[in-house]
PDB file of N, H, CA, C and O in Angstrom:
ATOM      1  N   MET A   1      53.492  66.661  14.132  1.00  0.00           N
ATOM      2  CA  MET A   1      52.330  67.130  15.325  1.00  0.00           C
ATOM      3  C   MET A   1      51.312  66.427  14.816  1.00  0.00           C
ATOM      4  O   MET A   1      51.248  65.903  13.704  1.00  0.00           O
ATOM      5  N   ILE A   2      50.533  66.437  15.660  1.00  0.00           N
ATOM      6  H   ILE A   2      50.585  66.862  16.564  1.00  0.00           H
ATOM      7  CA  ILE A   2      49.101  65.736  15.665  1.00  0.00           C
ATOM      8  C   ILE A   2      48.142  67.114  15.698  1.00  0.00           C
ATOM      9  O   ILE A   2      48.355  68.100  16.403  1.00  0.00           O
ATOM     10  N   PRO A   3      47.094  66.940  14.807  1.00  0.00           N
ATOM     11  CA  PRO A   3      46.233  68.218  14.976  1.00  0.00           C
ATOM     12  C   PRO A   3      45.485  67.934  15.880  1.00  0.00           C
ATOM     13  O   PRO A   3      45.212  66.789  16.239  1.00  0.00           O
ATOM     14  N   ALA A   4      44.847  69.505  16.598  1.00  0.00           N
ATOM     15  H   ALA A   4      45.068  70.435  16.306  1.00  0.00           H
ATOM     16  CA  ALA A   4      44.114  69.415  17.476  1.00  0.00           C
ATOM     17  C   ALA A   4      42.975  68.364  17.779  1.00  0.00           C
ATOM     18  O   ALA A   4      42.753  67.660  18.764  1.00  0.00           O
ATOM     19  N   ARG A   5      42.283  68.533  16.467  1.00  0.00           N
ATOM     20  H   ARG A   5      42.463  69.105  15.667  1.00  0.00           H
ATOM     21  CA  ARG A   5      40.907  67.732  16.571  1.00  0.00           C
ATOM     22  C   ARG A   5      41.125  66.321  16.753  1.00  0.00           C
ATOM     23  O   ARG A   5      40.204  65.509  16.666  1.00  0.00           O
ATOM     24  N   TYR A   6      42.331  66.003  17.005  1.00  0.00           N
ATOM     25  H   TYR A   6      43.079  66.663  17.075  1.00  0.00           H
ATOM     26  CA  TYR A   6      42.580  64.235  17.404  1.00  0.00           C
ATOM     27  C   TYR A   6      42.893  63.839  18.672  1.00  0.00           C
ATOM     28  O   TYR A   6      43.159  62.744  19.168  1.00  0.00           O
ATOM     29  N   ALA A   7      42.771  65.426  19.276  1.00  0.00           N
ATOM     30  H   ALA A   7      42.555  66.316  18.872  1.00  0.00           H
ATOM     31  CA  ALA A   7      43.438  65.212  20.807  1.00  0.00           C
ATOM     32  C   ALA A   7      42.682  64.129  21.655  1.00  0.00           C
ATOM     33  O   ALA A   7      43.294  63.415  22.450  1.00  0.00           O
ATOM     34  N   HIS A   8      41.399  64.039  21.466  1.00  0.00           N
ATOM     35  H   HIS A   8      40.902  64.619  20.821  1.00  0.00           H
ATOM     36  CA  HIS A   8      40.480  63.038  22.283  1.00  0.00           C
ATOM     37  C   HIS A   8      41.030  61.513  21.947  1.00  0.00           C
ATOM     38  O   HIS A   8      41.031  60.647  22.822  1.00  0.00           O
ATOM     39  N   VAL A   9      41.534  61.245  20.497  1.00  0.00           N
ATOM     40  H   VAL A   9      41.533  61.948  19.786  1.00  0.00           H
ATOM     41  CA  VAL A   9      42.056  59.958  20.206  1.00  0.00           C
ATOM     42  C   VAL A   9      43.273  59.649  20.894  1.00  0.00           C
ATOM     43  O   VAL A   9      43.479  58.581  21.471  1.00  0.00           O
ATOM     44  N   LEU A  10      44.194  60.752  20.809  1.00  0.00           N
ATOM     45  H   LEU A  10      44.026  61.619  20.340  1.00  0.00           H
ATOM     46  CA  LEU A  10      45.344  60.750  21.404  1.00  0.00           C
ATOM     47  C   LEU A  10      45.148  60.262  22.846  1.00  0.00           C
ATOM     48  O   LEU A  10      45.536  59.172  23.267  1.00  0.00           O
ATOM     49  N   PHE A  11      44.528  61.158  23.520  1.00  0.00           N
ATOM     50  H   PHE A  11      44.213  62.043  23.178  1.00  0.00           H
ATOM     51  CA  PHE A  11      44.110  61.002  25.140  1.00  0.00           C
ATOM     52  C   PHE A  11      43.646  59.361  25.352  1.00  0.00           C
ATOM     53  O   PHE A  11      44.080  58.462  26.073  1.00  0.00           O
ATOM     54  N   SER A  12      42.874  59.419  24.651  1.00  0.00           N
ATOM     55  H   SER A  12      42.521  60.149  24.065  1.00  0.00           H
ATOM     56  CA  SER A  12      42.477  57.756  25.027  1.00  0.00           C
ATOM     57  C   SER A  12      43.485  56.484  24.595  1.00  0.00           C
ATOM     58  O   SER A  12      43.504  55.422  25.218  1.00  0.00           O
ATOM     59  N   LEU A  13      44.358  56.787  23.369  1.00  0.00           N
ATOM     60  H   LEU A  13      44.342  57.649  22.863  1.00  0.00           H
ATOM     61  CA  LEU A  13      45.479  55.952  23.252  1.00  0.00           C
ATOM     62  C   LEU A  13      46.563  55.939  24.305  1.00  0.00           C
ATOM     63  O   LEU A  13      47.210  54.996  24.760  1.00  0.00           O
ATOM     64  N   LEU A  14      46.588  57.093  24.544  1.00  0.00           N
ATOM     65  H   LEU A  14      46.062  57.859  24.175  1.00  0.00           H
ATOM     66  CA  LEU A  14      47.871  57.288  25.870  1.00  0.00           C
ATOM     67  C   LEU A  14      47.110  56.720  27.285  1.00  0.00           C
ATOM     68  O   LEU A  14      47.705  55.875  27.953  1.00  0.00           O
ATOM     69  N   LEU A  15      45.992  57.134  27.648  1.00  0.00           N
ATOM     70  H   LEU A  15      45.509  57.821  27.105  1.00  0.00           H
ATOM     71  CA  LEU A  15      45.378  56.952  28.823  1.00  0.00           C
ATOM     72  C   LEU A  15      45.207  55.085  29.098  1.00  0.00           C
ATOM     73  O   LEU A  15      45.585  54.413  30.058  1.00  0.00           O
ATOM     74  N   SER A  16      44.525  54.687  27.892  1.00  0.00           N
ATOM     75  H   SER A  16      44.218  55.233  27.113  1.00  0.00           H
ATOM     76  CA  SER A  16      44.475  53.189  27.986  1.00  0.00           C
ATOM     77  C   SER A  16      45.456  52.429  27.970  1.00  0.00           C
ATOM     78  O   SER A  16      45.427  51.325  28.514  1.00  0.00           O
ATOM     79  N   GLY A  17      46.617  52.955  27.261  1.00  0.00           N
ATOM     80  H   GLY A  17      46.641  53.852  26.819  1.00  0.00           H
ATOM     81  CA  GLY A  17      47.796  52.163  27.136  1.00  0.00           C
ATOM     82  C   GLY A  17      48.506  51.898  28.498  1.00  0.00           C
ATOM     83  O   GLY A  17      48.933  50.843  28.966  1.00  0.00           O
ATOM     84  N   LEU A  18      48.506  53.422  29.097  1.00  0.00           N
ATOM     85  H   LEU A  18      48.159  54.279  28.717  1.00  0.00           H
ATOM     86  CA  LEU A  18      49.187  53.659  30.273  1.00  0.00           C
ATOM     87  C   LEU A  18      48.465  52.691  31.537  1.00  0.00           C
ATOM     88  O   LEU A  18      49.103  51.880  32.208  1.00  0.00           O
ATOM     89  N   MET A  19      47.526  52.872  31.634  1.00  0.00           N
ATOM     90  H   MET A  19      47.007  53.531  31.089  1.00  0.00           H
ATOM     91  CA  MET A  19      46.559  52.473  32.695  1.00  0.00           C
ATOM     92  C   MET A  19      46.319  50.611  32.151  1.00  0.00           C
ATOM     93  O   MET A  19      46.313  49.743  33.024  1.00  0.00           O
ATOM     94  N   SER A  20      46.201  50.367  31.170  1.00  0.00           N
ATOM     95  H   SER A  20      46.205  51.073  30.461  1.00  0.00           H
ATOM     96  CA  SER A  20      46.276  48.747  30.850  1.00  0.00           C
ATOM     97  C   SER A  20      47.716  48.112  31.277  1.00  0.00           C
ATOM     98  O   SER A  20      47.870  46.996  31.774  1.00  0.00           O
ATOM     99  N   LEU A  21      48.700  49.024  30.988  1.00  0.00           N
ATOM    100  H   LEU A  21      48.575  49.930  30.584  1.00  0.00           H
ATOM    101  CA  LEU A  21      50.397  48.532  31.372  1.00  0.00           C
ATOM    102  C   LEU A  21      50.354  48.220  32.809  1.00  0.00           C
ATOM    103  O   LEU A  21      50.562  47.096  33.266  1.00  0.00           O
ATOM    104  N   LEU A  22      50.043  49.392  33.581  1.00  0.00           N
ATOM    105  H   LEU A  22      49.874  50.305  33.210  1.00  0.00           H
ATOM    106  CA  LEU A  22      49.889  49.057  34.941  1.00  0.00           C
ATOM    107  C   LEU A  22      48.943  48.025  35.438  1.00  0.00           C
ATOM    108  O   LEU A  22      49.407  47.278  36.300  1.00  0.00           O
ATOM    109  N   VAL A  23      47.876  47.854  35.120  1.00  0.00           N
ATOM    110  H   VAL A  23      47.500  48.461  34.420  1.00  0.00           H
ATOM    111  CA  VAL A  23      46.970  47.135  35.717  1.00  0.00           C
ATOM    112  C   VAL A  23      47.359  45.584  35.089  1.00  0.00           C
ATOM    113  O   VAL A  23      47.088  44.625  35.812  1.00  0.00           O
ATOM    114  N   SER A  24      47.848  45.386  34.055  1.00  0.00           N
ATOM    115  H   SER A  24      48.068  46.165  33.468  1.00  0.00           H
ATOM    116  CA  SER A  24      48.239  44.227  33.589  1.00  0.00           C
ATOM    117  C   SER A  24      49.374  43.812  34.381  1.00  0.00           C
ATOM    118  O   SER A  24      49.334  42.679  34.860  1.00  0.00           O
ATOM    119  N   LEU A  25      50.298  44.484  34.579  1.00  0.00           N
ATOM    120  H   LEU A  25      50.331  45.405  34.190  1.00  0.00           H
ATOM    121  CA  LEU A  25      51.546  44.160  35.342  1.00  0.00           C
ATOM    122  C   LEU A  25      51.048  43.711  36.852  1.00  0.00           C
ATOM    123  O   LEU A  25      51.410  42.634  37.326  1.00  0.00           O
ATOM    124  N   ILE A  26      50.320  44.484  37.458  1.00  0.00           N
ATOM    125  H   ILE A  26      50.027  45.359  37.073  1.00  0.00           H
ATOM    126  CA  ILE A  26      49.838  44.041  38.917  1.00  0.00           C
ATOM    127  C   ILE A  26      49.060  42.499  38.726  1.00  0.00           C
ATOM    128  O   ILE A  26      49.190  41.618  39.576  1.00  0.00           O
ATOM    129  N   ALA A  27      48.386  42.354  37.707  1.00  0.00           N
ATOM    130  H   ALA A  27      48.280  43.070  37.016  1.00  0.00           H
ATOM    131  CA  ALA A  27      47.559  41.122  37.706  1.00  0.00           C
ATOM    132  C   ALA A  27      48.623  40.131  37.335  1.00  0.00           C
ATOM    133  O   ALA A  27      48.468  38.997  37.789  1.00  0.00           O
ATOM    134  N   THR A  28      49.878  40.406  36.446  1.00  0.00           N
ATOM    135  H   THR A  28      50.004  41.327  36.078  1.00  0.00           H
ATOM    136  CA  THR A  28      50.337  39.155  35.958  1.00  0.00           C
ATOM    137  C   THR A  28      51.491  38.637  37.089  1.00  0.00           C
ATOM    138  O   THR A  28      51.991  37.535  37.314  1.00  0.00           O
ATOM    139  N   LEU A  29      51.644  39.814  37.612  1.00  0.00           N
ATOM    140  H   LEU A  29      51.238  40.710  37.428  1.00  0.00           H
ATOM    141  CA  LEU A  29      52.670  39.392  39.022  1.00  0.00           C
ATOM    142  C   LEU A  29      51.791  38.640  39.959  1.00  0.00           C
ATOM    143  O   LEU A  29      52.101  37.500  40.306  1.00  0.00           O
ATOM    144  N   LYS A  30      50.502  39.339  40.467  1.00  0.00           N
ATOM    145  H   LYS A  30      50.250  40.265  40.185  1.00  0.00           H
ATOM    146  CA  LYS A  30      49.759  38.373  40.939  1.00  0.00           C
ATOM    147  C   LYS A  30      49.481  37.100  41.038  1.00  0.00           C
ATOM    148  O   LYS A  30      49.499  36.331  41.999  1.00  0.00           O
ATOM    149  N   ASN A  31      49.108  36.908  39.441  1.00  0.00           N
ATOM    150  H   ASN A  31      49.094  37.532  38.660  1.00  0.00           H
ATOM    151  CA  ASN A  31      48.942  35.439  39.203  1.00  0.00           C
ATOM    152  C   ASN A  31      50.225  34.435  38.691  1.00  0.00           C
ATOM    153  O   ASN A  31      50.211  33.207  38.605  1.00  0.00           O
ATOM    154  N   ALA A  32      51.168  35.235  38.427  1.00  0.00           N
ATOM    155  H   ALA A  32      51.179  36.232  38.497  1.00  0.00           H
ATOM    156  CA  ALA A  32      52.154  34.492  37.679  1.00  0.00           C
ATOM    157  C   ALA A  32      53.410  34.425  38.917  1.00  0.00           C
ATOM    158  O   ALA A  32      53.969  33.373  39.226  1.00  0.00           O
ATOM    159  N   GLY A  33      53.680  35.610  39.467  1.00  0.00           N
ATOM    160  H   GLY A  33      53.226  36.465  39.216  1.00  0.00           H
ATOM    161  CA  GLY A  33      54.475  35.492  40.530  1.00  0.00           C
ATOM    162  C   GLY A  33      56.249  36.083  39.560  1.00  0.00           C
ATOM    163  O   GLY A  33      56.235  36.299  38.348  1.00  0.00           O
ATOM    164  N   LEU A  34      57.237  36.196  40.208  1.00  0.00           N
ATOM    165  H   LEU A  34      57.248  36.020  41.192  1.00  0.00           H
ATOM    166  CA  LEU A  34      58.314  36.723  39.632  1.00  0.00           C
ATOM    167  C   LEU A  34      59.011  35.734  38.871  1.00  0.00           C
ATOM    168  O   LEU A  34      60.020  35.289  39.418  1.00  0.00           O
ATOM    169  N   LYS A  35      58.739  35.308  37.812  1.00  0.00           N
ATOM    170  H   LYS A  35      57.919  35.670  37.367  1.00  0.00           H
ATOM    171  CA  LYS A  35      59.232  34.042  37.100  1.00  0.00           C
ATOM    172  C   LYS A  35      60.454  34.560  35.849  1.00  0.00           C
ATOM    173  O   LYS A  35      60.641  35.769  35.708  1.00  0.00           O
ATOM    174  N   ALA A  36      61.148  33.671  35.085  1.00  0.00           N
ATOM    175  H   ALA A  36      60.996  32.689  35.199  1.00  0.00           H
ATOM    176  CA  ALA A  36      61.943  33.925  34.038  1.00  0.00           C
ATOM    177  C   ALA A  36      61.053  34.724  33.167  1.00  0.00           C
ATOM    178  O   ALA A  36      61.338  35.897  32.924  1.00  0.00           O
ATOM    179  N   ASP A  37      59.860  34.096  32.622  1.00  0.00           N
ATOM    180  H   ASP A  37      59.628  33.143  32.819  1.00  0.00           H
ATOM    181  CA  ASP A  37      59.583  34.708  31.559  1.00  0.00           C
ATOM    182  C   ASP A  37      58.301  35.868  31.819  1.00  0.00           C
ATOM    183  O   ASP A  37      57.460  36.169  30.971  1.00  0.00           O
ATOM    184  N   ILE A  38      58.379  36.343  33.013  1.00  0.00           N
ATOM    185  H   ILE A  38      59.061  36.098  33.702  1.00  0.00           H
ATOM    186  CA  ILE A  38      57.483  37.271  33.209  1.00  0.00           C
ATOM    187  C   ILE A  38      57.231  38.480  32.487  1.00  0.00           C
ATOM    188  O   ILE A  38      56.128  39.020  32.558  1.00  0.00           O
ATOM    189  N   LEU A  39      58.341  39.039  31.664  1.00  0.00           N
ATOM    190  H   LEU A  39      59.238  38.601  31.606  1.00  0.00           H
ATOM    191  CA  LEU A  39      57.953  39.920  30.913  1.00  0.00           C
ATOM    192  C   LEU A  39      57.237  39.391  29.698  1.00  0.00           C
ATOM    193  O   LEU A  39      56.308  40.103  29.315  1.00  0.00           O
ATOM    194  N   SER A  40      57.443  38.426  29.094  1.00  0.00           N
ATOM    195  H   SER A  40      58.197  37.848  29.405  1.00  0.00           H
ATOM    196  CA  SER A  40      56.562  37.776  27.897  1.00  0.00           C
ATOM    197  C   SER A  40      55.090  37.815  28.437  1.00  0.00           C
ATOM    198  O   SER A  40      54.074  38.267  27.910  1.00  0.00           O
ATOM    199  N   LEU A  41      55.257  37.293  29.474  1.00  0.00           N
ATOM    200  H   LEU A  41      56.083  36.926  29.902  1.00  0.00           H
ATOM    201  CA  LEU A  41      53.821  37.047  29.914  1.00  0.00           C
ATOM    202  C   LEU A  41      52.951  38.334  30.248  1.00  0.00           C
ATOM    203  O   LEU A  41      51.764  38.402  29.927  1.00  0.00           O
ATOM    204  N   TRP A  42      53.676  39.432  30.971  1.00  0.00           N
ATOM    205  H   TRP A  42      54.640  39.377  31.232  1.00  0.00           H
ATOM    206  CA  TRP A  42      53.069  40.693  31.247  1.00  0.00           C
ATOM    207  C   TRP A  42      52.677  41.318  29.891  1.00  0.00           C
ATOM    208  O   TRP A  42      51.520  41.719  29.774  1.00  0.00           O
ATOM    209  N   MET A  43      53.678  41.457  28.683  1.00  0.00           N
ATOM    210  H   MET A  43      54.618  41.132  28.778  1.00  0.00           H
ATOM    211  CA  MET A  43      53.615  41.928  27.378  1.00  0.00           C
ATOM    212  C   MET A  43      52.266  41.473  26.532  1.00  0.00           C
ATOM    213  O   MET A  43      51.589  42.181  25.787  1.00  0.00           O
ATOM    214  N   GLY A  44      52.091  40.168  26.849  1.00  0.00           N
ATOM    215  H   GLY A  44      52.641  39.593  27.455  1.00  0.00           H
ATOM    216  CA  GLY A  44      50.937  39.357  26.263  1.00  0.00           C
ATOM    217  C   GLY A  44      49.370  39.748  26.902  1.00  0.00           C
ATOM    218  O   GLY A  44      48.271  39.754  26.349  1.00  0.00           O
ATOM    219  N   ALA A  45      49.739  40.035  28.171  1.00  0.00           N
ATOM    220  H   ALA A  45      50.633  40.030  28.620  1.00  0.00           H
ATOM    221  CA  ALA A  45      48.544  40.602  28.900  1.00  0.00           C
ATOM    222  C   ALA A  45      48.205  41.897  28.701  1.00  0.00           C
ATOM    223  O   ALA A  45      47.060  42.345  28.773  1.00  0.00           O
ATOM    224  N   TRP A  46      49.399  42.629  28.401  1.00  0.00           N
ATOM    225  H   TRP A  46      50.328  42.264  28.343  1.00  0.00           H
ATOM    226  CA  TRP A  46      48.905  44.050  28.291  1.00  0.00           C
ATOM    227  C   TRP A  46      48.596  44.358  26.742  1.00  0.00           C
ATOM    228  O   TRP A  46      47.966  45.377  26.459  1.00  0.00           O
ATOM    229  N   LEU A  47      49.030  43.490  25.755  1.00  0.00           N
ATOM    230  H   LEU A  47      49.541  42.662  25.985  1.00  0.00           H
ATOM    231  CA  LEU A  47      48.619  43.723  24.365  1.00  0.00           C
ATOM    232  C   LEU A  47      47.329  43.726  24.545  1.00  0.00           C
ATOM    233  O   LEU A  47      46.773  44.804  24.332  1.00  0.00           O
ATOM    234  N   SER A  48      46.514  42.615  24.958  1.00  0.00           N
ATOM    235  H   SER A  48      46.966  41.740  25.131  1.00  0.00           H
ATOM    236  CA  SER A  48      45.295  41.900  24.777  1.00  0.00           C
ATOM    237  C   SER A  48      44.602  42.944  25.426  1.00  0.00           C
ATOM    238  O   SER A  48      43.693  43.486  24.798  1.00  0.00           O
ATOM    239  N   SER A  49      44.894  43.364  26.689  1.00  0.00           N
ATOM    240  H   SER A  49      45.633  42.924  27.199  1.00  0.00           H
ATOM    241  CA  SER A  49      44.135  44.372  27.680  1.00  0.00           C
ATOM    242  C   SER A  49      44.132  45.906  26.725  1.00  0.00           C
ATOM    243  O   SER A  49      43.069  46.525  26.673  1.00  0.00           O
ATOM    244  N   TRP A  50      44.991  46.290  26.217  1.00  0.00           N
ATOM    245  H   TRP A  50      45.854  45.787  26.259  1.00  0.00           H
ATOM    246  CA  TRP A  50      45.227  47.510  25.353  1.00  0.00           C
ATOM    247  C   TRP A  50      43.997  47.433  24.466  1.00  0.00           C
ATOM    248  O   TRP A  50      43.078  48.249  24.405  1.00  0.00           O
ATOM    249  N   LEU A  51      44.161  46.215  23.739  1.00  0.00           N
ATOM    250  H   LEU A  51      44.908  45.552  23.789  1.00  0.00           H
ATOM    251  CA  LEU A  51      43.103  46.037  22.447  1.00  0.00           C
ATOM    252  C   LEU A  51      41.753  46.386  22.712  1.00  0.00           C
ATOM    253  O   LEU A  51      41.083  46.952  21.848  1.00  0.00           O
ATOM    254  N   LEU A  52      41.217  46.051  24.018  1.00  0.00           N
ATOM    255  H   LEU A  52      41.761  45.592  24.720  1.00  0.00           H
ATOM    256  CA  LEU A  52      40.073  46.196  24.483  1.00  0.00           C
ATOM    257  C   LEU A  52      39.992  47.644  25.391  1.00  0.00           C
ATOM    258  O   LEU A  52      38.952  48.294  25.505  1.00  0.00           O
ATOM    259  N   ALA A  53      40.948  47.919  25.847  1.00  0.00           N
ATOM    260  H   ALA A  53      41.792  47.391  25.754  1.00  0.00           H
ATOM    261  CA  ALA A  53      40.970  49.257  26.933  1.00  0.00           C
ATOM    262  C   ALA A  53      40.622  50.621  25.599  1.00  0.00           C
ATOM    263  O   ALA A  53      39.744  51.480  25.692  1.00  0.00           O
ATOM    264  N   PHE A  54      41.502  50.464  24.562  1.00  0.00           N
ATOM    265  H   PHE A  54      42.214  49.767  24.486  1.00  0.00           H
ATOM    266  CA  PHE A  54      41.468  51.682  24.048  1.00  0.00           C
ATOM    267  C   PHE A  54      40.001  51.858  23.196  1.00  0.00           C
ATOM    268  O   PHE A  54      39.744  53.043  22.982  1.00  0.00           O
ATOM    269  N   PRO A  55      39.280  51.167  22.821  1.00  0.00           N
ATOM    270  CA  PRO A  55      37.916  51.579  22.584  1.00  0.00           C
ATOM    271  C   PRO A  55      36.862  51.961  23.193  1.00  0.00           C
ATOM    272  O   PRO A  55      35.920  52.667  22.833  1.00  0.00           O
ATOM    273  N   ALA A  56      37.227  51.155  24.652  1.00  0.00           N
ATOM    274  H   ALA A  56      37.992  50.581  24.945  1.00  0.00           H
ATOM    275  CA  ALA A  56      36.349  51.385  25.668  1.00  0.00           C
ATOM    276  C   ALA A  56      36.454  52.584  26.203  1.00  0.00           C
ATOM    277  O   ALA A  56      35.426  53.137  26.591  1.00  0.00           O
ATOM    278  N   VAL A  57      37.580  53.158  26.318  1.00  0.00           N
ATOM    279  H   VAL A  57      38.416  52.708  26.002  1.00  0.00           H
ATOM    280  CA  VAL A  57      37.858  54.797  26.680  1.00  0.00           C
ATOM    281  C   VAL A  57      37.418  55.690  25.766  1.00  0.00           C
ATOM    282  O   VAL A  57      36.811  56.697  26.130  1.00  0.00           O
ATOM    283  N   LEU A  58      37.690  55.407  24.373  1.00  0.00           N
ATOM    284  H   LEU A  58      38.183  54.588  24.077  1.00  0.00           H
ATOM    285  CA  LEU A  58      36.962  56.370  23.442  1.00  0.00           C
ATOM    286  C   LEU A  58      35.463  56.393  23.545  1.00  0.00           C
ATOM    287  O   LEU A  58      34.857  57.454  23.399  1.00  0.00           O
ATOM    288  N   VAL A  59      34.757  55.110  23.824  1.00  0.00           N
ATOM    289  H   VAL A  59      35.249  54.247  23.943  1.00  0.00           H
ATOM    290  CA  VAL A  59      33.484  55.549  24.081  1.00  0.00           C
ATOM    291  C   VAL A  59      33.260  55.940  25.628  1.00  0.00           C
ATOM    292  O   VAL A  59      32.600  56.968  25.777  1.00  0.00           O
ATOM    293  N   ILE A  60      33.628  55.397  26.623  1.00  0.00           N
ATOM    294  H   ILE A  60      34.164  54.562  26.501  1.00  0.00           H
ATOM    295  CA  ILE A  60      33.281  55.594  27.799  1.00  0.00           C
ATOM    296  C   ILE A  60      33.721  57.010  28.513  1.00  0.00           C
ATOM    297  O   ILE A  60      33.155  57.405  29.533  1.00  0.00           O
ATOM    298  N   ALA A  61      34.677  57.660  27.943  1.00  0.00           N
ATOM    299  H   ALA A  61      35.138  57.340  27.115  1.00  0.00           H
ATOM    300  CA  ALA A  61      35.413  58.956  28.250  1.00  0.00           C
ATOM    301  C   ALA A  61      34.540  59.915  28.298  1.00  0.00           C
ATOM    302  O   ALA A  61      34.404  60.405  29.420  1.00  0.00           O
ATOM    303  N   PRO A  62      33.673  60.510  27.175  1.00  0.00           N
ATOM    304  CA  PRO A  62      32.364  61.438  26.706  1.00  0.00           C
ATOM    305  C   PRO A  62      31.635  61.249  28.169  1.00  0.00           C
ATOM    306  O   PRO A  62      31.514  62.041  29.103  1.00  0.00           O
ATOM    307  N   MET A  63      31.210  59.925  28.007  1.00  0.00           N
ATOM    308  H   MET A  63      31.309  59.281  27.248  1.00  0.00           H
ATOM    309  CA  MET A  63      30.086  59.705  28.920  1.00  0.00           C
ATOM    310  C   MET A  63      30.541  60.314  30.644  1.00  0.00           C
ATOM    311  O   MET A  63      29.842  61.062  31.327  1.00  0.00           O
ATOM    312  N   VAL A  64      31.795  59.773  31.002  1.00  0.00           N
ATOM    313  H   VAL A  64      32.363  59.166  30.447  1.00  0.00           H
ATOM    314  CA  VAL A  64      32.423  60.280  32.104  1.00  0.00           C
ATOM    315  C   VAL A  64      32.606  61.721  32.430  1.00  0.00           C
ATOM    316  O   VAL A  64      32.486  62.311  33.504  1.00  0.00           O
ATOM    317  N   ARG A  65      32.977  62.213  31.052  1.00  0.00           N
ATOM    318  H   ARG A  65      33.074  61.734  30.179  1.00  0.00           H
ATOM    319  CA  ARG A  65      32.892  63.589  31.237  1.00  0.00           C
ATOM    320  C   ARG A  65      31.731  64.674  31.641  1.00  0.00           C
ATOM    321  O   ARG A  65      31.784  65.681  32.347  1.00  0.00           O
ATOM    322  N   ARG A  66      30.460  63.949  30.772  1.00  0.00           N
ATOM    323  H   ARG A  66      30.417  63.131  30.198  1.00  0.00           H
ATOM    324  CA  ARG A  66      29.206  64.818  31.074  1.00  0.00           C
ATOM    325  C   ARG A  66      28.499  64.484  32.670  1.00  0.00           C
ATOM    326  O   ARG A  66      27.674  65.190  33.250  1.00  0.00           O
ATOM    327  N   LEU A  67      29.182  63.025  33.214  1.00  0.00           N
ATOM    328  H   LEU A  67      29.852  62.452  32.742  1.00  0.00           H
ATOM    329  CA  LEU A  67      28.728  62.962  34.370  1.00  0.00           C
ATOM    330  C   LEU A  67      29.831  63.607  35.206  1.00  0.00           C
ATOM    331  O   LEU A  67      29.152  64.073  36.121  1.00  0.00           O
ATOM    332  N   VAL A  68      30.553  63.795  35.364  1.00  0.00           N
ATOM    333  H   VAL A  68      31.105  63.417  34.620  1.00  0.00           H
ATOM    334  CA  VAL A  68      31.366  64.751  36.001  1.00  0.00           C
ATOM    335  C   VAL A  68      31.021  66.144  36.029  1.00  0.00           C
ATOM    336  O   VAL A  68      31.199  66.742  37.090  1.00  0.00           O
ATOM    337  N   ALA A  69      30.587  66.720  35.104  1.00  0.00           N
ATOM    338  H   ALA A  69      30.442  66.235  34.242  1.00  0.00           H
ATOM    339  CA  ALA A  69      30.122  68.254  34.561  1.00  0.00           C
ATOM    340  C   ALA A  69      28.788  68.178  35.393  1.00  0.00           C
ATOM    341  O   ALA A  69      28.469  69.171  36.047  1.00  0.00           O
ATOM    342  N   ARG A  70      27.940  66.989  35.406  1.00  0.00           N
ATOM    343  H   ARG A  70      28.199  66.183  34.874  1.00  0.00           H
ATOM    344  CA  ARG A  70      26.695  67.207  36.239  1.00  0.00           C
ATOM    345  C   ARG A  70      26.920  67.028  37.833  1.00  0.00           C
ATOM    346  O   ARG A  70      25.992  67.410  38.546  1.00  0.00           O
ATOM    347  N   LEU A  71      27.830  66.596  38.329  1.00  0.00           N
ATOM    348  H   LEU A  71      28.584  66.286  37.751  1.00  0.00           H
ATOM    349  CA  LEU A  71      28.401  66.160  39.717  1.00  0.00           C
ATOM    350  C   LEU A  71      29.269  67.175  40.321  1.00  0.00           C
ATOM    351  O   LEU A  71      29.649  66.939  41.468  1.00  0.00           O
ATOM    352  N   THR A  72      29.737  68.504  39.636  1.00  0.00           N
ATOM    353  H   THR A  72      29.429  68.696  38.704  1.00  0.00           H
ATOM    354  CA  THR A  72      30.606  69.326  39.923  1.00  0.00           C
ATOM    355  C   THR A  72      29.883  70.673  39.798  1.00  0.00           C
ATOM    356  O   THR A  72      28.846  70.751  39.139  1.00  0.00           O
ATOM    357  N   VAL A  73      30.468  71.841  40.482  1.00  0.00           N
ATOM    358  H   VAL A  73      31.310  71.777  41.017  1.00  0.00           H
ATOM    359  CA  VAL A  73      30.044  73.216  40.051  1.00  0.00           C
ATOM    360  C   VAL A  73      31.090  74.027  40.136  1.00  0.00           C
ATOM    361  O   VAL A  73      32.061  73.931  40.887  1.00  0.00           O
ATOM    362  N   ALA A  74      30.809  74.975  39.190  1.00  0.00           N
ATOM    363  H   ALA A  74      30.020  75.053  38.580  1.00  0.00           H
ATOM    364  CA  ALA A  74      32.252  75.928  39.339  1.00  0.00           C
ATOM    365  C   ALA A  74      32.150  76.715  40.468  1.00  0.00           C
ATOM    366  O   ALA A  74      31.200  77.203  41.081  1.00  0.00           O
ATOM    367  N   GLU A  75      33.498  76.726  40.616  1.00  0.00           N
ATOM    368  H   GLU A  75      34.269  76.329  40.119  1.00  0.00           H
ATOM    369  CA  GLU A  75      34.278  77.561  42.166  1.00  0.00           C
ATOM    370  C   GLU A  75      33.869  78.778  41.732  1.00  0.00           C
ATOM    371  O   GLU A  75      33.660  79.020  40.543  1.00  0.00           O
ATOM    372  N   ASP A  76      33.707  79.755  42.831  1.00  0.00           N
ATOM    373  H   ASP A  76      33.877  79.559  43.797  1.00  0.00           H
ATOM    374  CA  ASP A  76      33.611  81.383  42.628  1.00  0.00           C
ATOM    375  C   ASP A  76      35.109  81.676  42.987  1.00  0.00           C
ATOM    376  O   ASP A  76      35.763  81.186  43.907  1.00  0.00           O
ATOM    377  N   HIS A  77      35.479  82.547  42.088  1.00  0.00           N
ATOM    378  H   HIS A  77      34.948  82.945  41.340  1.00  0.00           H
ATOM    379  CA  HIS A  77      37.107  82.918  42.408  1.00  0.00           C
ATOM    380  C   HIS A  77      37.278  84.273  43.007  1.00  0.00           C
ATOM    381  O   HIS A  77      38.409  84.707  43.229  1.00  0.00           O
ATOM    382  N   ALA A  78      35.918  85.144  43.351  1.00  0.00           N
ATOM    383  H   ALA A  78      35.000  84.792  43.171  1.00  0.00           H
ATOM    384  CA  ALA A  78      36.041  86.161  43.943  1.00  0.00           C
ATOM    385  C   ALA A  78      36.353  86.040  45.303  1.00  0.00           C
ATOM    386  O   ALA A  78      35.873  85.193  46.056  1.00  0.00           O
ATOM    387  N   ALA A  79      37.311  87.057  45.656  1.00  0.00           N
ATOM    388  H   ALA A  79      37.701  87.746  45.045  1.00  0.00           H
ATOM    389  CA  ALA A  79      37.520  87.167  47.056  1.00  0.00           C
ATOM    390  C   ALA A  79      36.620  87.877  47.974  1.00  0.00           C
ATOM    391  O   ALA A  79      36.877  87.924  49.177  1.00  0.00           O
TER     392      ALA A  79
END
């Protein structure tokens, strides 16, 4: 198991990987269509996207969390 202190890194790795996988699939299909080599085109696009997305999420996620905290208020759970 991974120590909890690395949770933000694991979160960033998984989020950036899955999001870049999905976005690169859509972009590859839109630009290349369904071709015989679509899988290799997609994987090439995904890998280069993920290499950029992972460090971006590491840097941007804390800023987004702070922004969300400023834009939201705690809900009153009293009935």
